[in-house]
C-alpha positions in Angstrom: 0.0 0.0 0.0 1.3 3.5 -1.0 0.4 5.7 2.0 -0.3 9.3 1.0 -2.9 10.3 3.5 -0.5 12.2 5.7 3.1 12.8 6.6 2.3 11.5 10.1 2.6 8.0 8.7 6.4 8.4 8.6 8.4 5.8 10.5 11.6 6.6 12.5 14.9 6.2 10.9 17.5 3.7 12.1 19.5 6.6 13.5 16.5 7.6 15.6 16.0 4.1 16.9 19.6 3.9 17.9 19.5 7.3 19.6 16.4 6.3 21.6 18.1 3.1 22.7 21.1 4.8 24.2 19.6 8.1 25.3 20.4 9.5 28.8 17.3 10.0 30.8 15.9 11.9 33.8 12.6 13.2 35.1 11.5 16.0 32.7 8.7 17.2 35.0 11.6 18.2 37.3 13.5 19.6 34.4 16.2 16.9 34.8 16.1 14.9 31.6 19.3 15.9 29.8 18.1 14.7 26.4 14.9 16.8 26.6 16.9 19.8 27.7 19.3 19.3 24.7 16.3 19.1 22.3 14.7 22.2 23.7 17.9 24.2 23.4 18.4 23.0 19.9 14.8 23.8 18.9 15.0 27.3 20.3 18.3 27.9 18.5 16.9 26.7 15.2 14.0 29.1 15.4 15.8 32.0 16.8 13.9 32.1 20.1 15.0 32.1 23.8 13.4 28.8 24.9 11.4 25.8 24.0 9.2 23.2 25.6 8.6 19.6 24.4 5.0 18.7 24.0 3.3 15.3 23.3 1.4 16.6 20.3 0.9 19.6 18.0 -2.7 20.0 19.4 -1.4 20.3 22.9 1.4 22.6 21.7 -1.1 25.0 20.1 -3.5 24.8 23.0 -0.8 25.6 25.6 0.4 28.5 23.5 -3.1 30.0 23.1 -3.9 29.6 26.8 -0.5 31.1 27.8 -1.2 34.2 25.6 -5.0 34.7 26.3 -6.9 35.5 29.5 -10.2 33.7 30.0 -13.1 35.6 28.3 -10.9 36.9 25.5 -10.9 35.7 21.9 -8.3 34.4 19.5 -8.3 35.3 15.9 -7.9 32.2 13.8 -8.4 31.2 10.1 -11.7 29.5 9.4 -9.8 26.9 7.5 -7.0 26.5 10.0 -6.0 23.3 11.7 -6.4 25.0 15.1 -10.0 25.9 14.4 -11.1 22.7 12.6 -9.0 19.8 13.9 -8.1 20.6 17.5 -11.4 19.9 19.2 -12.2 23.4 20.4 -9.6 23.1 23.2 -9.1 26.8 23.8 -12.8 27.2 24.5 -13.2 24.0 26.5 -10.1 24.3 28.6 -9.2 28.0 28.5 -12.6 29.8 28.3 -11.3 31.5 25.2 -13.5 32.3 22.2 -12.5 31.4 18.6 -13.1 34.2 16.1 -12.9 32.5 12.7 -11.4 34.8 10.0 -12.0 34.1 6.3 -9.0 32.2 5.0 -7.7 33.4 1.6 -6.9 30.7 -1.0 -3.1 31.1 -0.2 -3.7 30.7 3.6 -3.4 34.4 4.4 -5.8 36.3 6.8 -6.4 39.7 5.3 -5.6 42.7 7.4 -9.0 44.1 6.7 -10.8 41.0 8.0 -8.6 41.0 11.1 -9.3 44.6 11.8 -13.1 43.9 11.5 -12.8 41.6 14.5 -11.9 44.5 16.8 -14.9 46.3 18.5 -15.4 50.0 17.8 -15.5 50.6 21.5 -13.0 48.3 23.4 -14.7 49.3 26.7 -18.0 47.9 25.7 -18.5 44.9 28.0 -20.6 43.0 25.5 -17.6 42.1 23.3 -14.8 39.7 23.9 -11.5 41.4 23.1 -8.9 39.9 20.8 -5.9 38.7 22.7 -4.0 36.7 20.0 -3.6 36.3 16.3 -2.9 32.7 15.0 -1.4 32.0 11.6 -0.6 28.7 9.9 2.6 28.2 7.8 2.6 26.1 5.7 -1.2 26.0 5.4 -2.6 22.5 5.3 -6.1 22.9 3.9 -4.8 25.4 1.3 -2.4 22.8 0.0 0.8 23.4 1.8 1.1 27.0 0.8 3.7 29.3 2.2 3.0 32.7 3.8 5.2 35.3 2.2 7.7 37.1 4.4 6.3 40.4 3.3 2.9 39.3 4.6 4.4 38.1 7.9 6.0 41.5 8.3 2.7 43.3 7.8 1.0 41.0 10.3 3.7 41.7 12.8 3.3 45.5 12.4 -0.5 45.1 12.6 -0.3 43.1 15.8 2.3 45.4 17.5 0.1 48.4 16.8 -2.6 46.7 18.7 -0.3 45.2 21.4 -1.2 41.7 20.4 1.1 38.6 20.3 1.1 36.4 17.2 1.3 32.6 17.4 2.4 30.6 14.4 1.1 27.0 13.9 4.2 26.0 12.1 3.6 22.3 12.1 5.5 22.2 8.8 7.6 25.3 9.2 10.7 23.6 8.0 8.9 22.8 4.7 8.3 26.5 4.3 12.0 27.4 5.1 13.4 24.7 2.7 11.0 25.8 -0.1 12.1 29.5 0.4 15.8 28.5 0.9 16.1 30.5 4.1 16.8 29.9 7.7 13.6 29.2 9.6 14.4 32.1 12.0 13.8 34.4 9.0 10.2 33.3 9.3 9.8 33.2 13.0 11.3 36.6 13.7 7.9 38.0 12.8 5.9 36.1 15.4 5.8 35.8 19.2 5.6 32.0 19.5 5.7 29.0 17.3 4.6 25.4 17.4 6.2 22.8 15.1 5.9 19.1 14.7 8.7 16.6 15.0 6.4 13.8 13.9 5.4 14.9 10.4 8.0 15.3 7.6 10.9 15.2 10.1 9.9 11.6 10.8 10.2 11.4 14.5 7.7 9.0 16.1 6.1 11.5 18.5 6.3 15.1 19.7 6.0 18.7 19.0 7.8 21.8 20.2 6.6 25.2 21.4 9.2 28.0 21.2 9.1 31.6 22.4 10.6 33.8 25.1 11.5 32.4 28.5 8.6 33.8 30.4 6.1 32.5 27.8 7.7 29.0 27.8 7.6 28.9 31.6 3.9 29.5 31.4 3.4 26.8 28.8 5.2 24.3 31.1 2.6 25.0 33.9 -0.3 24.6 31.4 1.2 21.4 29.9 1.3 19.9 33.4 -2.4 21.0 34.0 -3.4 19.3 30.8 -1.7 16.1 31.6 1.2 16.6 29.3 4.0 16.4 31.9 6.2 13.5 31.0 8.9 11.7 33.0 11.8 10.0 31.2 10.8 11.8 28.0 14.4 11.6 26.6 13.3 8.6 24.7 11.0 11.0 22.7 13.5 13.8 22.6 16.4 11.6 21.3 14.5 11.0 18.1 13.6 14.7 17.9 17.2 15.7 18.0 18.0 13.4 15.1 15.0 14.8 13.3 16.3 18.4 13.7 19.9 17.5 12.9 19.4 15.1 10.0 15.9 15.3 8.5 15.4 19.0 7.5 17.3 19.2 4.3 15.8 16.0 2.9 12.3 17.7 2.9 13.2 19.0 -0.5 12.8 15.4 -1.8 9.2 15.5 -0.7 8.7 18.8 -2.5 10.1 17.4 -5.7 7.9 14.3 -5.4 4.8 16.5 -4.7 5.5 18.5 -7.9 6.0 15.3 -9.9 2.7 13.9 -8.6 0.9 17.2 -9.2 2.1 17.6 -12.8 1.0 14.0 -13.5 -2.4 14.7 -12.0 -2.8 17.8 -14.2 -2.8 15.6 -17.3 -6.0 13.8 -16.2 -9.1 15.5 -17.6 -11.1 13.8 -14.8 -9.3 15.8 -12.2 -8.8 19.4 -11.3 -5.7 20.8 -9.7 -4.1 24.2 -9.1 -0.4 23.7 -9.8 0.4 27.2 -8.4 -0.8 26.0 -4.9 1.6 23.0 -4.9 4.5 24.7 -3.1 5.7 22.1 -0.6 4.8 18.5 0.2 1.0 18.6 -0.1 -1.1 18.0 -3.2 -4.8 18.8 -3.2 -7.0 18.1 -6.1 -10.7 17.5 -7.0 -12.5 14.9 -9.0 -14.7 16.6 -11.7 -15.7 13.4 -13.4 -19.4 13.0 -12.6 -19.0 9.2 -12.5 -17.3 9.7 -9.1 -17.9 11.1 -5.7 -14.8 11.8 -3.7 -15.6 8.8 -1.6 -15.9 6.4 -4.5 -12.7 7.8 -6.1 -10.7 7.3 -2.8 -12.2 3.8 -2.4 -11.2 2.8 -6.0 -7.7 4.0 -5.5 -7.4 2.2 -2.2 -8.5 -1.1 -3.7 -5.6 -0.7 -6.2 -3.0 0.0 -3.5 -3.1 3.8 -3.0 -4.3 5.4 0.2 -5.5 9.0 -0.2 -7.5 11.3 2.2 -10.2 13.9 2.0 -9.4 17.4 3.3 -12.7 19.2 3.3 -15.1 20.6 0.7 -14.7 17.4 -1.4 -11.0 18.0 -1.9 -8.6 15.1 -1.9 -5.2 15.3 -0.3 -1.9 13.5 -1.0 1.0 14.2 1.3 4.6 13.3 0.3 6.9 12.3 3.0 9.9 10.3 4.2 9.6 6.7 2.9 7.8 7.7 -0.4 10.1 7.2 -3.4 9.9 8.7 -6.9 8.9 5.2 -8.2 6.0 5.1 -5.8 4.9 8.5 -7.1 4.9 7.1 -10.6 3.1 4.0 -9.4 0.5 6.3 -7.8 -0.1 8.0 -11.1 -0.5 4.7 -12.8 -3.1 3.6 -10.3 -5.0 6.9 -10.7 -4.9 6.6 -14.4 -6.5 3.2 -14.1 -9.1 4.5 -11.7 -10.0 7.3 -14.1 -10.1 4.9 -17.1 -12.3 2.3 -15.4 -14.5 4.5 -13.3 -15.9 3.5 -9.8 -15.9 -0.3 -9.4 
């Protein structure tokens, strides 16, 4: 089976398994796991921030960041197509008493400054309105097809937020994909935001874990919230060891996934039964639609699965393929052959 549903299906490398087996351990809740401390120092350095905190998941990483930034009764401005708003179970409202204010997401993943400004009340002293306390962005943007937020846009958002004395949190689950595609250091992206979450367990291929980075005061707050949410871990160096290998060895190879995504997308563009925007294929995610009336998206995915290709739906009837570690160029070509057969034969 060729697995293209998500880059969360990556398996750890041999180097990761070896690092886990010989990692030096301590109690991380006490701050005494040396391997976790080394990972956190490395993550902060990579993203140009003061400090970092290891989290069990990206969902918890985003949640702790939002709760650290936002007082109860305030609101967070998020894209209506963002992972935080759609896929993270409303955690900020449930756990933090924080309202989500969904902002229309532009096709490239941006939130327009005009739409953000509309979320501020005319009279901030009016007790009827929850006040914005945080802006959340997503880079790369999952449901927009792995699109990258331009640096000029991030600079505009930074200026907009500073003028209103608001922090900016970046859901950078795949931020290293953005940095590799732009051929820049990731700190050139993160310098425009207050805090960042990124995943070790997607394209970087670690088996578990995400990081939150920011200044030291903010990170100390996230540690307390992590504990409250049940995310305090003991000998977490067995997680951190694989994360260190991910950050040291797996970033540059993301360009392979980008090349494979482009190869797949250009192949899909040749099928009249499918519709794809090649301009949106910027990193490792390929999103397309079936326009052949013989198919529903469900029947198309099912027909591909029966032939050995696993795809996923990503909302609005769109189908997603995610290229990742372990997927070869040959498997991309095999995927195109499978999809050609599906288009030729129709739903079984």
